[in-house]
SENUZA-557951 format. One line per field, with one value per residue (C-alpha): x, y, z; residue in one letter; residue number from 1. Coordinates in steps of 0.5 Angstrom, whole numbers. Example, Ala and Ser with C-alpha at 12.3 -4.5 7.8 and 13.67 -1.06 7.14 Angstrom:
// residues 2
x	25  27
y	-9  -2
z	16  14
resn	a  s
resi	1  2
This chain:
// residues 411
x	-127  -126  -132  -131  -131  -138  -141  -139  -142  -148  -149  -148  -154  -158  -157  -154  -150  -151  -145  -143  -140  -147  -147  -150  -156  -161  -167  -174  -179  -183  -180  -173  -169  -172  -168  -167  -162  -158  -155  -151  -152  -147  -142  -140  -133  -133  -132  -138  -142  -142  -147  -154  -159  -165  -168  -169  -174  -176  -178  -182  -176  -174  -168  -166  -165  -162  -158  -152  -151  -143  -138  -137  -132  -135  -129  -128  -135  -136  -131  -133  -136  -143  -146  -149  -155  -154  -157  -157  -159  -162  -160  -159  -152  -153  -153  -150  -148  -148  -147  -152  -150  -145  -146  -141  -144  -147  -152  -154  -150  -152  -158  -162  -168  -170  -170  -177  -180  -185  -190  -185  -181  -175  -172  -174  -171  -168  -161  -161  -155  -152  -155  -155  -156  -153  -159  -161  -165  -170  -167  -169  -165  -166  -163  -158  -162  -159  -156  -149  -143  -139  -138  -141  -147  -148  -156  -157  -159  -164  -165  -172  -171  -166  -168  -166  -168  -173  -180  -178  -176  -169  -165  -170  -170  -171  -178  -180  -183  -190  -194  -201  -205  -203  -196  -194  -189  -190  -185  -182  -176  -174  -172  -174  -180  -184  -182  -176  -179  -180  -185  -189  -188  -191  -187  -192  -189  -190  -187  -179  -180  -182  -185  -185  -191  -190  -197  -195  -190  -189  -186  -192  -194  -198  -196  -191  -184  -178  -181  -176  -181  -185  -192  -198  -204  -211  -216  -219  -212  -211  -204  -201  -195  -191  -186  -180  -182  -187  -194  -197  -191  -185  -185  -188  -194  -198  -202  -207  -207  -214  -215  -221  -222  -218  -212  -210  -211  -207  -210  -205  -209  -204  -199  -194  -194  -187  -188  -193  -193  -186  -184  -180  -183  -178  -182  -188  -195  -198  -205  -209  -215  -220  -216  -213  -206  -199  -193  -187  -183  -176  -175  -179  -184  -182  -175  -174  -174  -181  -186  -191  -198  -204  -209  -216  -221  -227  -233  -229  -222  -217  -216  -209  -207  -200  -199  -192  -187  -179  -176  -169  -166  -165  -166  -172  -174  -173  -176  -184  -187  -189  -195  -193  -198  -199  -202  -196  -192  -185  -180  -173  -169  -163  -159  -153  -156  -163  -165  -172  -178  -185  -191  -197  -205  -209  -215  -215  -208  -201  -195  -188  -187  -181  -174  -169  -162  -155  -149  -147  -151  -155  -161  -165  -169  -175  -177  -179  -181  -181  -186  -183  -183  -176  -174  -169  -166  -160  -155  -152  -146  -143  -138  -131  -130  -136  -139  -145  -149  -155  -159  -163  -167  -170  -175
y	-48  -44  -44  -37  -35  -39  -36  -29  -30  -33  -27  -22  -26  -25  -32  -32  -38  -40  -41  -48  -49  -49  -49  -55  -58  -52  -55  -52  -54  -61  -68  -70  -72  -78  -84  -84  -86  -81  -83  -77  -78  -73  -69  -62  -60  -54  -56  -60  -54  -51  -49  -52  -47  -49  -56  -62  -64  -71  -74  -80  -85  -83  -79  -72  -65  -59  -53  -50  -43  -43  -47  -50  -47  -40  -36  -31  -28  -30  -30  -37  -40  -38  -45  -51  -55  -63  -69  -75  -82  -87  -94  -101  -100  -93  -86  -83  -75  -71  -64  -63  -55  -50  -43  -38  -31  -29  -35  -33  -34  -36  -40  -40  -43  -50  -53  -55  -59  -56  -59  -61  -65  -60  -57  -49  -45  -38  -35  -29  -26  -26  -26  -20  -15  -18  -18  -25  -30  -35  -41  -48  -54  -60  -66  -69  -70  -77  -82  -80  -84  -79  -79  -72  -70  -63  -61  -55  -48  -43  -36  -35  -28  -23  -19  -11  -6  -1  -3  -10  -14  -16  -21  -27  -30  -37  -38  -44  -42  -45  -46  -45  -49  -46  -47  -40  -39  -35  -32  -27  -22  -19  -12  -8  -6  1  2  -2  -7  -13  -16  -22  -23  -28  -31  -32  -37  -36  -41  -41  -34  -31  -25  -22  -19  -15  -17  -13  -8  -9  -3  2  5  -1  -6  -12  -11  -16  -23  -28  -34  -36  -37  -42  -42  -44  -48  -41  -39  -34  -33  -33  -31  -28  -22  -21  -14  -8  -9  -5  -6  -8  -15  -18  -20  -25  -23  -25  -24  -24  -24  -20  -17  -11  -15  -17  -14  -15  -16  -16  -21  -21  -17  -20  -16  -18  -20  -26  -29  -27  -24  -24  -30  -32  -39  -39  -41  -48  -50  -56  -60  -55  -48  -46  -43  -45  -42  -40  -34  -33  -28  -25  -28  -29  -32  -28  -35  -34  -40  -43  -40  -42  -37  -39  -36  -33  -28  -22  -24  -29  -31  -32  -37  -38  -46  -46  -42  -44  -43  -43  -36  -34  -40  -39  -43  -40  -46  -47  -53  -59  -64  -71  -77  -77  -70  -68  -61  -62  -56  -54  -50  -45  -48  -53  -59  -59  -61  -63  -61  -65  -62  -66  -64  -67  -64  -58  -56  -57  -60  -61  -69  -70  -67  -70  -67  -68  -63  -58  -59  -52  -54  -48  -51  -55  -62  -68  -75  -81  -87  -90  -84  -82  -75  -71  -64  -61  -58  -51  -54  -60  -65  -65  -58  -55  -54  -58  -64  -68  -72  -78  -79  -85  -84
z	65  71  76  77  70  69  75  72  66  68  73  67  64  70  72  79  82  90  94  94  101  105  112  113  108  110  106  105  110  109  107  107  102  99  97  89  84  80  73  70  63  61  64  60  59  55  47  48  51  58  63  61  64  60  61  56  51  49  43  42  42  49  46  49  46  50  50  53  54  53  51  44  39  37  41  36  38  45  50  53  47  44  46  43  42  44  43  48  44  48  46  49  52  55  52  47  47  40  39  34  33  35  35  32  34  27  27  35  41  48  48  55  53  51  43  42  36  31  27  21  26  26  32  34  39  41  42  47  43  36  30  25  30  36  40  39  34  33  29  26  26  21  21  16  10  9  13  16  18  21  29  29  24  25  23  19  22  19  22  22  25  28  33  33  38  34  33  35  41  43  47  48  55  57  55  50  43  42  36  34  30  23  25  27  32  39  44  48  49  55  52  46  44  44  52  52  57  52  47  45  38  33  27  21  16  8  4  6  9  16  18  25  28  35  39  45  48  55  60  60  67  70  66  67  64  62  61  61  61  54  53  55  50  52  48  46  43  49  51  58  61  66  67  72  73  73  76  82  86  81  83  76  73  70  64  59  51  48  41  37  30  32  35  41  48  54  61  67  71  77  80  85  92  94  101  102  95  93  87  80  77  72  70  66  68  66  66  70  68  71  68  74  73  77  77  81  84  85  90  96  101  108  107  100  97  93  92  88  87  83  80  79  74  77  75  78  75  77  85  87  92  95  95  98  100  100  107  105  104  97  93  89  83  76  72  70  74  71  73  74  72  79  79  83  82  80  79  81  86  84  90  90  94  91  84  84  89  89  92  93  94  100  103  99  101  98  102  100  100  96  95  90  91  91  91  87  81  81  76  73  68  68  69  64  65  61  60  66  71  71  72  67  68  67  72  70  74  77  74  74  71  74  67  68  67  64  70  70  77  78  85
resn	m  c  v  r  t  i  a  g  r  l  a  w  f  g  i  a  l  p  v  l  l  l  a  g  f  l  l  v  s  g  a  g  v  q  a  q  t  f  t  v  l  h  q  f  s  g  p  d  g  a  a  p  v  a  g  l  t  m  d  r  a  g  n  l  y  g  t  a  l  i  g  g  q  g  f  q  y  c  n  l  g  c  g  t  v  f  k  l  t  h  g  s  s  g  w  l  f  t  p  i  y  v  f  n  g  s  d  g  a  n  p  q  a  r  v  v  f  g  p  d  g  a  l  y  g  t  a  t  q  g  g  a  n  g  r  g  v  v  f  r  l  q  p  p  a  t  f  c  k  a  v  q  c  p  w  t  q  t  i  l  h  s  f  a  l  s  n  d  g  s  y  p  g  s  g  d  l  i  f  d  g  a  g  n  i  w  g  t  t  g  d  g  g  d  f  f  g  g  v  v  y  e  l  v  r  s  g  n  s  w  t  e  n  v  i  h  n  f  g  a  v  g  d  g  a  r  p  s  a  g  l  t  m  d  s  q  g  n  l  y  g  t  t  q  g  g  g  n  t  n  g  g  t  v  y  q  l  t  h  s  g  s  g  w  t  e  t  v  i  h  s  f  d  n  n  s  e  g  s  i  p  y  g  g  v  i  f  d  a  s  g  n  l  y  g  t  t  s  a  g  g  p  s  f  s  g  g  v  y  e  l  t  p  s  s  n  g  w  v  s  n  v  l  y  m  f  s  n  a  y  v  g  s  r  a  s  l  t  f  g  s  n  g  k  l  y  g  t  l  n  i  a  d  v  d  v  f  e  l  t  q  s  g  g  s  w  s  q  t  g  i  y  g  r  s  n  d  v  p  s  g  n  v  i  f  d  a  n  g  n  l  y  t  t  g  s  q  g  g  p  n  q  d  g  l  v  l  q  i  t  p
resi	1  2  3  4  5  6  7  8  9  10  11  12  13  14  15  16  17  18  19  20  21  22  23  24  25  26  27  28  29  30  31  32  33  34  35  36  37  38  39  40  41  42  43  44  45  46  47  48  49  50  51  52  53  54  55  56  57  58  59  60  61  62  63  64  65  66  67  68  69  70  71  72  73  74  75  76  77  78  79  80  81  82  83  84  85  86  87  88  89  90  91  92  93  94  95  96  97  98  99  100  101  102  103  104  105  106  107  108  109  110  111  112  113  114  115  116  117  118  119  120  121  122  123  124  125  126  127  128  129  130  131  132  133  134  135  136  137  138  139  140  141  142  143  144  145  146  147  148  149  150  151  152  153  154  155  156  157  158  159  160  161  162  163  164  165  166  167  168  169  170  171  172  173  174  175  176  177  178  179  180  181  182  183  184  185  186  187  188  189  190  191  192  193  194  195  196  197  198  199  200  201  202  203  204  205  206  207  208  209  210  211  212  213  214  215  216  217  218  219  220  221  222  223  224  225  226  227  228  229  230  231  232  233  234  235  236  237  238  239  240  241  242  243  244  245  246  247  248  249  250  251  252  253  254  255  256  257  258  259  260  261  262  263  264  265  266  267  268  269  270  271  272  273  274  275  276  277  278  279  280  281  282  283  284  285  286  287  288  289  290  291  292  293  294  295  296  297  298  299  300  301  302  303  304  305  306  307  308  309  310  311  312  313  314  315  316  317  318  319  320  321  322  323  324  325  326  327  328  329  330  331  332  333  334  335  336  337  338  339  340  341  342  343  344  345  346  347  348  349  350  351  352  353  354  355  356  357  358  359  360  361  362  363  364  365  366  367  368  369  370  371  372  373  374  375  376  377  378  379  380  381  382  383  384  385  386  387  388  389  390  391  392  393  394  395  396  397  398  399  400  401  402  403  404  405  406  407  408  409  410  411
């Protein structure tokens, strides 16, 4: 599969790939590249998927699950294939890769988000396009009911919702689905809704059917617009997320949705200024133990590269703090952050020679203390850890055909 074709396709989805031949290794300022071991767990070739732009999910046995944006066999609907869902099984002799589902367009196409486990043990996810209306779907994947002796054993897919345009969202982006205590599903779309700025939606289960409720329509004056990331829920059931655009300077927002007897109320708790703190937050927000929110911006700032921010609750609202600004021009981060068990923050940069960055807090400030990088992987998904402290992520490029790969990084 041609690199130029993949780059063009990703650009169509709003996922830009950087120039691969950099003039030297212009790293974000701070610590240099740390010594680490990179293990390529799988290299995509096209029929098994290509361009895995989302991160990974791990089950209790240490197996990995993910999505590939394109590739597979659905070429009648999708020019480069409609994408796949895959599993990497961890065994004593290494890792076994298995495509567990291949999209064909009518059942969804081009997943940009991870698959996640629901309360019932099935996998749930979204596809950005395809479905009954061509505007994306929410789906559920179940493993084979009985033991399968074949080399490849496809999972069973059920479409829970096909997005439309009228009175609905459309084109779900890179955000994870989340579940509340009742097993209802929550997510976002980057388009559709009353103002065509995207929506926050809830899927409520009743038996074997699901009913969608649009909780909030983005795009009104002063509001955020075009959410790409998913939602985070606090212990009181309030929802938090980001939008790529909208807000005071159209640089994006962080919002809160609170529930009352009359429904949900949205509050923009921060608008990005595009100058000192960056703009266009693709990734979502995460909480620390004290209730502070952390996230990344993908553009803006002194080097037009975005950075890492913190939002701290106070009696007068939320206070924004810039924790770190990336110095390499136009790199940016498209993924949500991850806290390691050591209290450090980890994320990925959308650049050819950096896979993962590490930030450490000391004396009330944060500094870059580590970079894990090698050439031409271009990660855009999140980072996850196993029990031994190994990191896992995907590269949207890399491999012999530049179709992408799955990586294990041992610090």
